[in-house]
Residue frames as qw, qx, qy, qz and C-alpha x, y, z in Angstrom:
[[0.009, 0.542, 0.679, -0.495, 222.41, 81.99, 98.16],
 [0.163, 0.527, -0.062, -0.832, 222.19, 85.14, 96.03],
 [0.176, 0.123, -0.775, -0.594, 221.71, 83.01, 92.90],
 [0.076, -0.372, -0.924, 0.052, 218.83, 81.11, 94.50],
 [0.080, 0.609, 0.412, -0.673, 217.15, 84.38, 95.47],
 [0.178, 0.414, -0.387, -0.805, 217.50, 85.69, 91.90],
 [0.136, -0.088, -0.920, -0.358, 215.98, 82.49, 90.52],
 [0.023, -0.530, -0.788, 0.312, 213.03, 82.81, 92.88],
 [0.106, 0.579, 0.101, -0.802, 212.58, 86.49, 91.98],
 [0.175, 0.226, -0.644, -0.710, 212.54, 85.63, 88.27],
 [0.122, -0.281, -0.945, -0.112, 209.97, 82.91, 88.89],
 [0.012, 0.603, 0.590, -0.536, 207.72, 85.22, 90.92],
 [0.116, 0.456, -0.209, -0.857, 207.99, 87.89, 88.22],
 [0.194, 0.003, -0.809, -0.555, 206.73, 85.46, 85.58],
 [0.094, -0.449, -0.871, 0.174, 203.85, 84.43, 87.85],
 [0.058, 0.575, 0.315, -0.753, 202.75, 88.00, 88.41],
 [0.251, 0.444, -0.362, -0.780, 202.71, 88.64, 84.67],
 [0.836, 0.255, 0.316, -0.369, 201.01, 85.34, 83.85],
 [0.613, 0.628, -0.462, -0.124, 203.99, 84.12, 81.79],
 [0.369, -0.489, 0.771, -0.175, 204.86, 80.88, 83.52],
 [0.563, 0.210, -0.737, -0.310, 205.13, 77.22, 82.60],
 [0.890, -0.320, -0.242, -0.218, 203.99, 73.99, 84.11],
 [0.750, 0.079, -0.418, 0.506, 207.59, 73.35, 85.18],
 [0.026, 0.439, -0.278, 0.854, 207.60, 76.73, 86.94],
 [0.686, -0.444, -0.071, -0.572, 204.47, 75.68, 88.81],
 [0.925, -0.163, -0.329, 0.101, 206.08, 72.43, 89.95],
 [0.515, 0.283, -0.386, 0.711, 209.25, 74.26, 91.05],
 [0.232, -0.461, 0.208, -0.831, 207.28, 76.72, 93.16],
 [0.842, -0.341, -0.221, -0.354, 205.16, 73.91, 94.58],
 [0.823, -0.022, -0.415, 0.387, 208.33, 72.20, 95.81],
 [0.257, 0.379, -0.306, 0.835, 209.52, 75.50, 97.29],
 [0.382, -0.407, 0.143, -0.817, 206.42, 76.23, 99.36],
 [0.762, -0.240, -0.579, -0.161, 205.68, 72.75, 100.70],
 [0.589, -0.254, -0.526, 0.558, 207.72, 73.49, 103.83],
 [0.222, -0.906, -0.302, 0.194, 207.13, 76.36, 106.24],
 [0.444, -0.521, 0.251, 0.685, 210.64, 77.63, 105.59],
 [0.316, 0.194, 0.624, 0.688, 210.03, 77.67, 101.85],
 [0.008, -0.800, -0.567, -0.197, 206.73, 79.46, 102.24],
 [0.335, -0.835, -0.111, 0.422, 208.33, 82.12, 104.41],
 [0.422, -0.264, 0.426, 0.755, 211.03, 82.65, 101.77],
 [0.184, 0.478, 0.653, 0.557, 208.43, 83.09, 99.01],
 [0.179, -0.879, -0.441, 0.035, 206.43, 85.47, 101.19],
 [0.439, -0.654, 0.064, 0.613, 209.57, 87.49, 102.00],
 [0.340, -0.093, 0.514, 0.782, 210.50, 87.96, 98.35],
 [0.206, 0.649, 0.697, 0.225, 206.97, 88.73, 97.11],
 [0.061, -0.915, -0.242, 0.316, 206.78, 92.30, 98.35],
 [0.277, -0.595, 0.394, 0.644, 210.15, 93.27, 96.85],
 [0.317, 0.152, 0.773, 0.528, 209.33, 91.63, 93.51],
 [0.131, 0.779, 0.612, 0.039, 205.94, 93.36, 93.40],
 [0.133, -0.887, -0.045, 0.439, 207.42, 96.78, 94.18],
 [0.341, -0.367, 0.565, 0.655, 210.18, 96.35, 91.61],
 [0.287, 0.400, 0.766, 0.413, 207.63, 95.52, 88.92],
 [0.036, 0.888, 0.434, -0.145, 205.47, 98.52, 89.78],
 [0.215, -0.805, 0.177, 0.524, 208.53, 100.81, 89.50],
 [0.169, -0.492, 0.650, 0.554, 210.23, 99.36, 86.43],
 [0.557, 0.326, 0.762, 0.059, 207.59, 97.67, 84.32],
 [0.206, 0.584, -0.267, -0.738, 208.29, 99.61, 81.15],
 [0.827, 0.447, -0.056, -0.336, 207.38, 98.45, 77.67],
 [0.415, 0.593, -0.689, 0.037, 210.96, 97.22, 77.25],
 [0.252, -0.292, 0.841, -0.380, 210.82, 95.17, 80.45],
 [0.764, 0.201, 0.389, -0.473, 207.47, 93.67, 79.48],
 [0.741, 0.551, -0.317, -0.217, 208.90, 92.67, 76.11],
 [0.171, 0.524, -0.813, 0.188, 211.94, 91.11, 77.76],
 [0.503, -0.107, 0.729, -0.452, 209.69, 89.08, 80.03],
 [0.821, 0.385, 0.129, -0.402, 207.62, 87.93, 77.06],
 [0.553, 0.605, -0.569, -0.072, 210.75, 86.93, 75.17],
 [0.099, -0.383, 0.864, -0.311, 211.94, 84.94, 78.16],
 [0.678, 0.094, 0.545, -0.484, 208.57, 83.25, 78.50],
 [0.780, 0.501, -0.193, -0.322, 208.59, 82.29, 74.82],
 [0.338, 0.526, -0.776, 0.089, 211.95, 80.61, 75.29],
 [0.332, -0.193, 0.807, -0.449, 210.65, 78.75, 78.34],
 [0.726, 0.274, 0.386, -0.499, 207.51, 77.65, 76.52],
 [0.407, 0.539, -0.588, -0.446, 209.31, 76.52, 73.38],
 [0.413, 0.167, -0.892, -0.080, 209.59, 72.90, 74.50],
 [0.020, 0.162, 0.841, -0.516, 207.08, 72.77, 77.33],
 [0.312, -0.451, -0.567, -0.614, 203.39, 72.46, 76.63],
 [0.068, -0.045, -0.647, 0.758, 201.66, 74.10, 79.57],
 [0.308, -0.646, -0.589, -0.375, 198.28, 74.49, 81.10],
 [0.340, -0.264, -0.487, 0.760, 197.82, 77.27, 83.56],
 [0.039, -0.871, -0.447, -0.200, 195.80, 80.26, 84.57],
 [0.256, 0.552, -0.190, 0.770, 197.08, 83.78, 85.08],
 [0.462, -0.533, -0.555, 0.441, 197.42, 84.74, 88.72],
 [0.071, 0.779, 0.156, 0.603, 196.21, 88.29, 89.18],
 [0.498, -0.259, -0.462, 0.686, 197.89, 90.28, 91.93],
 [0.095, -0.879, -0.330, -0.330, 195.92, 93.21, 93.34],
 [0.084, 0.750, -0.304, 0.582, 197.23, 96.11, 95.40],
 [0.717, -0.602, 0.189, -0.296, 196.65, 94.28, 98.66],
 [0.956, 0.072, -0.132, 0.253, 199.47, 91.93, 97.72],
 [0.269, 0.723, -0.348, 0.533, 201.91, 94.70, 98.63],
 [0.552, -0.608, 0.392, -0.414, 201.41, 93.50, 102.20],
 [0.077, 0.432, -0.899, -0.017, 203.11, 90.26, 101.12],
 [0.747, 0.101, 0.530, -0.389, 200.02, 88.08, 100.87],
 [0.075, 0.358, -0.801, -0.474, 201.13, 85.44, 98.35],
 [0.764, 0.258, 0.423, -0.413, 198.39, 83.71, 96.40],
 [0.066, 0.415, -0.783, -0.458, 199.51, 81.10, 93.90],
 [0.868, 0.224, 0.185, -0.402, 197.47, 78.90, 91.64],
 [0.101, -0.468, 0.843, 0.247, 199.32, 75.75, 90.65],
 [0.894, 0.228, -0.025, -0.384, 198.04, 73.26, 88.12],
 [0.441, -0.476, 0.752, 0.113, 200.10, 70.13, 88.66],
 [0.378, 0.346, -0.703, -0.494, 200.84, 68.02, 85.57],
 [0.444, -0.052, -0.873, -0.192, 198.40, 65.18, 85.11],
 [0.099, -0.226, -0.785, 0.568, 196.64, 65.98, 88.38],
 [0.179, -0.620, -0.582, -0.494, 193.24, 67.28, 89.22],
 [0.456, -0.698, -0.417, 0.361, 193.91, 69.40, 92.29],
 [0.229, 0.716, -0.004, 0.659, 194.25, 73.18, 92.49],
 [0.562, -0.439, -0.450, 0.538, 195.91, 74.65, 95.58],
 [0.013, 0.857, 0.065, 0.511, 195.26, 78.20, 96.81],
 [0.609, -0.129, -0.466, 0.629, 197.91, 79.28, 99.38],
 [0.241, -0.892, -0.211, -0.318, 196.75, 81.78, 101.95],
 [0.031, 0.799, -0.417, 0.431, 198.86, 83.78, 104.47],
 [0.697, -0.512, 0.430, -0.261, 198.72, 81.16, 107.22],
 [0.070, 0.504, -0.840, -0.186, 200.40, 78.73, 104.85],
 [0.491, 0.106, 0.840, -0.207, 197.61, 76.16, 104.93],
 [0.108, 0.059, -0.676, -0.727, 196.40, 75.04, 101.48],
 [0.603, 0.301, 0.436, -0.596, 192.74, 75.01, 100.60],
 [0.231, -0.072, 0.869, 0.432, 192.14, 72.28, 98.07],
 [0.637, 0.404, 0.068, -0.653, 189.69, 72.47, 95.20],
 [0.547, -0.053, 0.817, 0.174, 189.24, 69.08, 93.62],
 [0.470, 0.480, -0.330, -0.664, 188.94, 68.94, 89.83],
 [0.744, 0.104, 0.659, -0.044, 187.57, 66.00, 87.89],
 [0.249, 0.510, -0.553, -0.610, 188.57, 65.07, 84.36],
 [0.774, 0.205, 0.573, -0.174, 186.63, 62.62, 82.18],
 [0.114, 0.424, -0.672, -0.597, 187.85, 61.18, 78.90],
 [0.808, 0.280, 0.326, -0.403, 185.41, 59.43, 76.56],
 [0.465, -0.209, 0.763, 0.397, 186.82, 56.64, 74.44],
 [0.294, 0.216, -0.551, -0.751, 186.14, 56.44, 70.68],
 [0.395, -0.181, -0.834, -0.339, 182.79, 54.84, 69.94],
 [0.334, -0.485, -0.736, 0.334, 181.26, 55.88, 73.28],
 [0.120, -0.671, -0.082, -0.727, 179.42, 58.79, 74.94],
 [0.428, -0.222, -0.686, 0.544, 179.15, 59.80, 78.59],
 [0.264, -0.797, -0.312, -0.444, 176.68, 61.75, 80.73],
 [0.424, -0.013, -0.491, 0.761, 177.89, 63.99, 83.57],
 [0.292, -0.848, -0.387, -0.214, 175.93, 65.91, 86.21],
 [0.322, 0.415, -0.345, 0.778, 177.58, 68.91, 87.86],
 [0.229, -0.252, -0.688, 0.641, 177.17, 70.12, 91.44],
 [0.215, 0.208, 0.121, -0.946, 174.85, 72.95, 90.34],
 [0.618, 0.381, 0.588, -0.357, 172.47, 70.54, 88.59],
 [0.440, 0.654, -0.364, -0.496, 173.74, 71.25, 85.06],
 [0.866, 0.043, 0.498, 0.026, 173.94, 68.25, 82.74],
 [0.188, 0.695, -0.546, -0.429, 176.52, 67.51, 80.05],
 [0.935, 0.181, 0.304, -0.009, 176.62, 64.78, 77.43],
 [0.165, -0.685, 0.574, 0.418, 180.11, 64.12, 76.05],
 [0.837, 0.480, -0.137, -0.222, 180.73, 62.72, 72.58],
 [0.959, -0.006, 0.050, 0.277, 183.36, 60.16, 71.61],
 [0.682, 0.271, -0.052, 0.678, 187.01, 61.14, 71.98],
 [0.099, -0.838, -0.039, -0.536, 186.23, 64.11, 74.24],
 [0.520, -0.108, -0.553, 0.642, 187.97, 65.32, 77.38],
 [0.279, -0.761, -0.238, -0.535, 186.09, 67.38, 79.99],
 [0.450, -0.051, -0.578, 0.679, 187.36, 68.94, 83.25],
 [0.333, -0.697, -0.215, -0.598, 185.31, 70.62, 85.98],
 [0.018, -0.361, 0.660, -0.659, 185.56, 71.42, 89.71],
 [0.237, -0.300, -0.911, 0.156, 183.75, 69.30, 92.27],
 [0.086, -0.800, -0.520, 0.288, 182.11, 72.49, 93.54],
 [0.349, 0.673, 0.180, 0.627, 181.97, 75.90, 91.88],
 [0.377, -0.306, -0.338, 0.806, 183.45, 78.89, 93.68],
 [0.118, 0.792, 0.308, -0.513, 182.51, 82.54, 93.37],
 [0.005, 0.565, -0.382, -0.731, 182.46, 84.62, 90.19],
 [0.621, 0.378, -0.434, -0.533, 182.05, 82.08, 87.38],
 [0.873, -0.077, 0.470, -0.100, 181.40, 78.40, 86.81],
 [0.295, 0.707, -0.558, -0.318, 184.39, 77.47, 84.66],
 [0.886, -0.015, 0.464, 0.022, 184.84, 74.15, 82.86],
 [0.027, 0.610, -0.619, -0.494, 187.21, 72.99, 80.12],
 [0.851, 0.313, 0.380, -0.183, 186.42, 70.98, 77.00],
 [0.056, 0.488, -0.706, -0.511, 188.41, 69.35, 74.23],
 [0.120, 0.170, 0.961, 0.182, 186.00, 67.56, 71.93],
 [0.326, -0.323, -0.442, -0.771, 182.22, 67.73, 71.60],
 [0.086, -0.274, -0.819, 0.497, 179.51, 68.09, 74.22],
 [0.246, -0.606, -0.461, -0.600, 175.88, 69.12, 74.61],
 [0.165, -0.002, -0.567, 0.807, 175.33, 71.37, 77.63],
 [0.362, -0.678, -0.516, -0.378, 172.07, 71.85, 79.55],
 [0.339, 0.156, -0.446, 0.813, 173.01, 74.56, 82.05],
 [0.295, -0.716, -0.598, 0.209, 171.09, 75.60, 85.16],
 [0.159, 0.785, 0.105, 0.590, 170.54, 79.36, 85.16],
 [0.556, -0.603, -0.286, 0.495, 172.38, 81.52, 87.68],
 [0.219, 0.943, 0.080, 0.238, 172.57, 85.28, 87.17],
 [0.380, -0.867, 0.322, 0.013, 175.34, 85.59, 89.76],
 [0.555, -0.400, 0.683, 0.255, 177.41, 82.71, 88.36],
 [0.634, 0.593, -0.282, -0.408, 177.83, 82.75, 84.56],
 [0.895, -0.071, 0.426, 0.113, 178.83, 79.40, 83.08],
 [0.237, 0.806, -0.448, -0.306, 182.02, 79.46, 80.99],
 [0.953, 0.107, 0.247, 0.142, 183.26, 76.71, 78.68],
 [0.085, -0.802, 0.478, 0.349, 186.94, 77.11, 77.89],
 [0.906, 0.277, 0.257, 0.192, 188.26, 75.57, 74.70],
 [0.615, -0.130, 0.226, 0.744, 191.46, 76.34, 72.81],
 [0.189, 0.078, 0.240, 0.949, 191.61, 80.06, 71.94],
 [0.343, -0.406, -0.422, -0.735, 187.89, 80.51, 72.71],
 [0.062, 0.126, 0.765, -0.629, 185.49, 80.98, 75.64],
 [0.321, -0.422, -0.633, -0.564, 181.75, 80.39, 75.60],
 [0.001, -0.039, -0.604, 0.796, 179.76, 82.15, 78.33],
 [0.387, -0.453, -0.610, -0.522, 176.11, 81.68, 79.30],
 [0.365, -0.335, 0.436, -0.751, 173.80, 82.32, 82.23],
 [0.540, 0.068, 0.790, -0.284, 171.53, 79.36, 81.65],
 [0.615, 0.505, -0.257, -0.549, 170.84, 77.68, 78.33],
 [0.844, -0.013, 0.526, 0.101, 171.32, 74.54, 76.25],
 [0.405, 0.813, -0.325, -0.265, 173.87, 74.42, 73.46],
 [0.963, 0.075, 0.148, 0.211, 176.27, 72.18, 71.57],
 [0.041, -0.873, 0.440, 0.208, 180.03, 72.74, 71.31],
 [0.955, 0.183, 0.122, 0.200, 182.38, 70.90, 68.97],
 [0.090, 0.919, -0.379, 0.055, 186.09, 71.65, 69.31],
 [0.961, -0.127, 0.117, 0.216, 188.42, 68.72, 68.73],
 [0.356, -0.718, 0.375, 0.466, 192.14, 69.47, 68.74],
 [0.469, -0.074, 0.720, 0.507, 192.69, 67.53, 65.51],
 [0.350, 0.694, 0.602, 0.179, 189.86, 69.28, 63.61],
 [0.292, 0.151, 0.141, 0.934, 190.15, 72.57, 61.77],
 [0.293, -0.524, -0.367, -0.710, 186.58, 73.61, 62.67],
 [0.046, -0.176, -0.717, 0.673, 185.09, 74.80, 65.97],
 [0.277, -0.416, -0.531, -0.685, 181.31, 75.05, 66.12],
 [0.075, 0.166, 0.664, -0.725, 178.77, 76.32, 68.64],
 [0.291, -0.361, -0.646, -0.607, 175.03, 75.71, 68.20],
 [0.206, -0.048, 0.530, -0.821, 172.41, 77.17, 70.56],
 [0.185, -0.390, -0.879, -0.204, 169.17, 75.34, 71.32],
 [0.292, -0.840, -0.444, -0.110, 167.72, 77.58, 74.05],
 [0.458, -0.773, -0.058, 0.435, 168.78, 80.82, 75.70],
 [0.400, 0.897, -0.165, 0.091, 171.70, 82.95, 74.53],
 [0.861, -0.221, 0.090, 0.449, 175.43, 82.37, 74.28],
 [0.136, 0.957, -0.236, -0.101, 178.37, 84.74, 73.99],
 [0.922, 0.080, 0.081, 0.371, 181.49, 83.43, 72.24],
 [0.067, -0.952, 0.267, 0.134, 184.79, 85.27, 72.78],
 [0.903, 0.283, -0.078, 0.312, 187.99, 84.45, 70.92],
 [0.629, -0.484, 0.039, 0.607, 191.60, 85.30, 71.72],
 [0.360, 0.282, 0.346, 0.819, 191.54, 87.60, 68.69],
 [0.051, 0.257, 0.335, -0.905, 189.15, 89.84, 70.69],
 [0.360, -0.176, -0.567, -0.719, 186.14, 88.89, 68.57],
 [0.241, 0.133, 0.755, -0.595, 182.83, 88.56, 70.42],
 [0.348, -0.111, -0.654, -0.662, 179.72, 86.96, 68.90],
 [0.487, 0.014, 0.553, -0.676, 176.24, 86.64, 70.42],
 [0.234, -0.040, -0.888, -0.395, 174.19, 83.58, 69.48],
 [0.604, -0.036, 0.255, -0.754, 170.43, 83.15, 69.84],
 [0.703, 0.058, 0.686, -0.176, 168.40, 79.91, 69.58],
 [0.800, 0.479, 0.357, 0.059, 168.94, 77.98, 66.30],
 [0.302, 0.903, -0.304, -0.022, 172.01, 80.07, 65.47],
 [0.946, -0.066, 0.111, 0.298, 175.20, 78.24, 64.60],
 [0.022, 0.920, -0.366, -0.137, 178.70, 79.72, 64.73],
 [0.949, 0.134, 0.071, 0.275, 181.51, 78.03, 62.80],
 [0.165, -0.888, 0.375, 0.210, 185.14, 79.06, 63.36],
 [0.897, 0.397, -0.085, 0.175, 187.56, 77.89, 60.67],
 [0.600, -0.691, 0.225, 0.335, 190.94, 77.66, 62.38],
 [0.708, 0.089, 0.418, 0.562, 192.81, 77.02, 59.13],
 [0.298, 0.560, 0.351, 0.689, 191.56, 80.12, 57.30],
 [0.180, -0.242, -0.404, 0.864, 190.90, 82.23, 60.43],
 [0.287, -0.242, -0.392, -0.840, 187.30, 82.83, 59.38],
 [0.185, 0.219, 0.783, -0.552, 183.98, 82.86, 61.25],
 [0.298, -0.207, -0.586, -0.725, 180.49, 82.26, 59.90],
 [0.259, 0.168, 0.702, -0.642, 177.16, 82.58, 61.69],
 [0.411, -0.049, -0.561, -0.717, 173.94, 81.19, 60.28],
 [0.696, -0.123, 0.360, -0.609, 170.67, 79.53, 61.28],
 [0.367, 0.223, -0.884, -0.186, 170.44, 75.76, 61.24],
 [0.802, -0.315, -0.337, -0.379, 168.16, 72.92, 62.29],
 [0.336, -0.625, 0.600, -0.371, 169.12, 72.15, 65.89],
 [0.926, -0.074, 0.304, -0.212, 167.94, 68.53, 65.65],
 [0.845, 0.485, -0.156, 0.163, 170.39, 67.81, 62.82],
 [0.179, 0.735, -0.505, 0.415, 173.27, 69.42, 64.69],
 [0.514, -0.437, 0.607, -0.420, 172.47, 67.14, 67.66],
 [0.863, 0.195, -0.357, -0.301, 172.31, 63.97, 65.55],
 [0.412, 0.380, -0.773, 0.297, 175.29, 62.47, 67.41],
 [0.401, -0.277, 0.573, -0.659, 173.27, 62.29, 70.64],
 [0.861, 0.110, 0.276, -0.412, 171.08, 59.59, 69.07],
 [0.729, -0.157, 0.610, 0.267, 174.01, 57.86, 67.41],
 [0.640, 0.696, 0.300, 0.129, 173.76, 59.62, 64.06],
 [0.504, -0.205, 0.224, 0.809, 176.16, 61.72, 62.00],
 [0.288, 0.897, 0.329, -0.062, 175.63, 65.12, 60.43],
 [0.514, -0.171, 0.257, 0.800, 177.95, 66.97, 58.08],
 [0.271, 0.906, 0.308, -0.102, 177.30, 70.45, 56.72],
 [0.459, 0.830, -0.215, 0.232, 180.04, 71.53, 54.31],
 [0.695, -0.644, 0.312, 0.073, 182.52, 69.69, 56.49],
 [0.244, 0.711, -0.638, -0.167, 186.13, 69.31, 55.24],
 [0.874, 0.128, -0.457, -0.103, 187.03, 65.74, 54.25],
 [0.371, 0.326, -0.698, 0.519, 189.81, 65.67, 56.86],
 [0.357, -0.221, 0.481, -0.770, 187.31, 66.48, 59.62],
 [0.859, 0.014, -0.150, -0.490, 184.89, 63.86, 58.30],
 [0.719, 0.229, -0.637, 0.161, 187.63, 61.22, 58.53],
 [0.074, 0.269, -0.665, 0.693, 188.38, 62.27, 62.12],
 [0.611, -0.130, 0.213, -0.751, 184.68, 62.11, 62.97],
 [0.883, 0.087, -0.363, -0.283, 184.31, 58.61, 61.54],
 [0.531, 0.257, -0.712, 0.381, 187.35, 57.35, 63.47],
 [0.165, -0.205, 0.576, -0.774, 185.95, 58.71, 66.72],
 [0.709, -0.023, 0.048, -0.704, 182.40, 57.53, 66.07],
 [0.937, 0.120, -0.252, -0.209, 183.21, 54.00, 64.89],
 [0.607, -0.631, 0.481, 0.046, 186.45, 53.52, 66.87],
 [0.890, 0.300, 0.252, 0.233, 188.42, 52.62, 63.75],
 [0.374, -0.519, 0.351, 0.683, 191.55, 53.64, 61.83],
 [0.595, 0.727, 0.338, 0.057, 191.09, 55.47, 58.53],
 [0.373, -0.479, 0.336, 0.720, 193.91, 56.73, 56.30],
 [0.563, 0.753, 0.077, -0.333, 193.84, 58.43, 52.93],
 [0.734, 0.626, -0.260, 0.035, 195.77, 56.59, 50.22],
 [0.864, -0.149, -0.091, 0.472, 199.44, 55.80, 50.56],
 [0.424, -0.363, -0.016, 0.829, 200.70, 59.17, 51.70],
 [0.167, 0.531, 0.496, 0.667, 198.38, 60.98, 49.31],
 [0.040, -0.021, 0.246, -0.968, 197.17, 64.45, 50.20],
 [0.161, 0.527, 0.786, -0.280, 193.61, 64.54, 51.51],
 [0.185, 0.497, 0.492, 0.690, 191.49, 66.39, 48.93],
 [0.006, 0.157, 0.294, -0.943, 190.34, 69.89, 49.80],
 [0.330, -0.332, -0.642, -0.607, 186.65, 69.06, 49.47],
 [0.337, -0.128, 0.484, -0.797, 183.56, 69.42, 51.64],
 [0.245, -0.210, -0.932, -0.167, 180.91, 66.87, 52.54],
 [0.443, -0.118, 0.237, -0.857, 177.26, 67.40, 53.51],
 [0.653, -0.116, -0.654, -0.364, 174.67, 64.88, 54.60],
 [0.527, -0.414, 0.498, -0.550, 173.12, 63.10, 57.58],
 [0.566, 0.111, -0.812, -0.089, 173.27, 59.44, 58.57],
 [0.646, -0.445, 0.230, -0.577, 171.02, 57.92, 61.21],
 [0.705, -0.342, 0.599, -0.168, 172.65, 54.98, 63.01],
 [0.841, 0.489, -0.186, -0.137, 174.06, 53.59, 59.77],
 [0.901, -0.206, 0.166, 0.345, 176.96, 51.19, 59.50],
 [0.271, -0.662, 0.360, 0.599, 180.40, 52.51, 58.56],
 [0.383, 0.104, 0.753, 0.525, 180.15, 50.76, 55.18],
 [0.197, 0.770, 0.597, 0.106, 176.87, 52.56, 54.46],
 [0.123, -0.917, -0.025, 0.378, 178.35, 55.94, 55.38],
 [0.353, -0.448, 0.560, 0.600, 181.51, 55.38, 53.28],
 [0.369, 0.367, 0.758, 0.394, 179.36, 54.27, 50.33],
 [0.114, 0.904, 0.408, -0.048, 177.27, 57.45, 50.52],
 [0.241, -0.797, 0.240, 0.499, 180.46, 59.54, 50.70],
 [0.438, -0.084, 0.702, 0.555, 181.68, 57.76, 47.59],
 [0.292, 0.656, 0.651, 0.245, 178.50, 58.64, 45.68],
 [0.041, -0.963, -0.203, 0.171, 178.81, 62.28, 46.74],
 [0.158, -0.876, 0.351, 0.291, 182.53, 62.83, 46.22],
 [0.768, 0.528, -0.361, -0.031, 183.97, 59.94, 44.23],
 [0.111, -0.605, 0.736, -0.283, 186.18, 58.93, 47.17],
 [0.846, -0.011, -0.499, -0.187, 186.46, 55.13, 47.28],
 [0.441, -0.618, 0.565, -0.322, 187.49, 52.87, 50.15],
 [0.804, 0.128, -0.579, -0.036, 188.98, 49.47, 50.80],
 [0.729, -0.637, 0.191, -0.164, 189.75, 47.49, 53.95],
 [0.603, 0.489, -0.570, 0.270, 193.34, 46.54, 54.71],
 [0.453, -0.022, -0.745, 0.489, 193.84, 44.42, 57.83],
 [0.253, -0.582, -0.629, 0.449, 192.76, 46.60, 60.77],
 [0.021, -0.498, -0.034, 0.866, 192.32, 49.85, 58.87],
 [0.514, 0.705, 0.488, -0.004, 190.29, 51.47, 56.10],
 [0.371, -0.228, 0.341, 0.834, 192.05, 53.16, 53.19],
 [0.395, 0.800, 0.319, -0.320, 190.33, 55.96, 51.27],
 [0.375, -0.215, 0.528, 0.731, 191.46, 56.82, 47.75],
 [0.479, 0.639, 0.085, -0.596, 190.33, 58.48, 44.55]]
């Protein structure tokens, strides 16, 4: 019995500090599904909170971080930090659980009855695009190979959505509810504007281009950049560099009309873009290293052969077709 209590205390401690895993979330979810389990969690919360307030030294914080790193070593997680305010000392337990593969967020209130917030996730297959309208009237166009998650109805504070891939946003203005796009290591916040975001997991480049209004981009490195209309921010993940410059918005939005646009884009990213756009398989040589070169140019609704031929003229990279794939080589 004592061991079970210690396990629960350790789990609650990680939740309070925002250092928990998806498996932790599932474990707690199983614990609180019954009234008895909820009462046990509620009973332990006050003691855990008070202990943290008394003993949360730098050493303890480091120990918790070390433990979390060990937990996260083999578990890829998605979660949001649960912030506990002073009123939680009265044992009001509020937990946010993101269940693996699901689209439901549960907020547990003192009476033990869950209030459900339904989340929707859309994935766009290679070679396709998809239009989405949100509850506030905002409109989003997703590019090929993108994943987009959003709540069925926005709550208070902020309108938060999540993106992996590329999308053009046309956001309805709301001074009281800023719109936040979360991508890996970066947040993009606006009040009401139109802008393009490109942030594929497999690419080394993240880009944000503003068409109207203003955008604030914040990174996990504590950098904050303001963007005005026609300004383009490029974040190079590989070299940990950022560049801001002015660019033609129409060219940056070429994908919306089925075109392609590259502006000093690494060859590896170009290959990824072509695979998503044309729904094909492209490899470079027979295990050869992809050249560290950059490609620029625009292509309006051209065939893959036409695009590969133009890349050849610009870089010397040749191509051949082998069964169901295309092989690039020099």
